[in-house]
C-alpha positions as CSV (number, residue, x, y, z in Angstrom):
1,X,-6.9,9.0,-7.2
2,X,-4.2,7.0,-9.0
3,X,-4.5,3.2,-8.9
4,X,-1.3,1.3,-8.1
5,X,-0.9,-2.4,-9.2
6,X,2.0,-4.7,-8.5
7,X,2.6,-8.3,-9.0
8,X,4.4,-10.6,-6.6
9,X,5.4,-14.2,-6.5
10,X,4.4,-16.3,-3.5
11,X,7.4,-17.4,-1.6
12,X,7.6,-20.9,-0.1
13,X,8.0,-19.8,3.5
14,X,4.6,-18.0,3.2
15,X,2.7,-21.3,2.9
16,X,0.9,-22.6,5.9
17,X,0.2,-26.1,7.1
18,X,-2.8,-26.3,4.8
19,X,-0.5,-25.9,1.8
20,X,-1.6,-22.4,0.7
21,X,-1.0,-18.7,1.7
22,X,-2.4,-17.9,5.1
23,X,-5.0,-15.2,5.3
24,X,-2.8,-13.1,7.5
25,X,0.0,-13.1,4.8
26,X,-2.4,-11.5,2.3
27,X,-2.6,-8.5,4.6
28,X,1.2,-8.2,4.6
29,X,1.0,-8.2,0.7
30,X,-1.6,-5.5,0.8
31,X,0.2,-3.3,3.3
32,X,3.5,-3.5,1.3
33,X,1.7,-2.5,-1.9
34,X,-0.1,0.4,-0.1
35,X,3.2,1.7,1.3
36,X,4.9,1.4,-2.2
37,X,1.9,3.3,-3.6
38,X,2.2,6.1,-1.0
39,X,5.9,6.4,-1.7
40,X,5.3,6.6,-5.4
41,X,3.0,9.6,-4.7
42,X,5.7,11.2,-2.5
43,X,4.4,10.2,0.9
44,X,7.1,8.1,2.5
45,X,6.8,7.2,6.1
46,X,9.2,10.0,7.0
47,X,7.2,12.5,5.0
48,X,3.9,11.4,6.7
49,X,5.5,11.8,10.1
50,X,6.8,15.2,9.2
51,X,3.2,16.2,8.3
52,X,2.0,14.8,11.6
53,X,0.4,11.6,10.3
54,X,0.9,7.9,10.0
55,X,-0.1,5.4,7.4
56,X,-3.3,3.5,8.2
57,X,-5.3,1.0,6.1
58,X,-8.9,1.6,7.2
59,X,-10.5,-1.0,4.9
60,X,-9.3,-4.2,3.4
61,X,-11.2,-6.2,0.8
62,X,-9.9,-9.5,-0.6
63,X,-11.7,-11.6,-3.2
64,X,-10.3,-15.2,-2.8
65,X,-10.7,-16.8,-6.2
66,X,-8.7,-19.9,-5.3
67,X,-5.9,-20.7,-2.8
68,X,-2.6,-19.2,-3.6
69,X,0.4,-21.6,-3.4
70,X,4.2,-21.3,-3.7
71,X,5.4,-19.7,-7.0
72,X,1.9,-18.4,-7.9
73,X,2.0,-14.8,-9.1
74,X,-0.6,-12.5,-7.5
75,X,-1.7,-9.1,-8.6
76,X,-2.2,-6.6,-5.8
77,X,-4.1,-3.3,-6.5
78,X,-4.5,-0.4,-4.1
79,X,-5.8,3.1,-4.3
80,X,-6.1,6.1,-2.0
81,X,-9.7,7.1,-1.3
82,X,-8.8,9.9,1.1
83,X,-5.8,11.5,2.7
84,X,-6.3,13.4,5.9
85,X,-3.7,14.9,8.3
86,X,-5.0,15.8,11.7
87,X,-3.4,18.6,13.7
């Protein structure tokens, strides 16, 4: 399926006491990119609910190349492997 890529700039408030983006914040970035991707494909949260489903990320893989710090630009890529609506 179609790959979606977006870039985002790390905001100062996302930095933890160690001076870099906390691992939990990366999951927020990934979820936001995935939701934007679904919307681009015509599957807003409202549309998913109408079809009887919800949006779930079943697998997350992150390759940490170096710590991200404030004002860094990150590239987030997501893709749909499968869509399934259960009755």
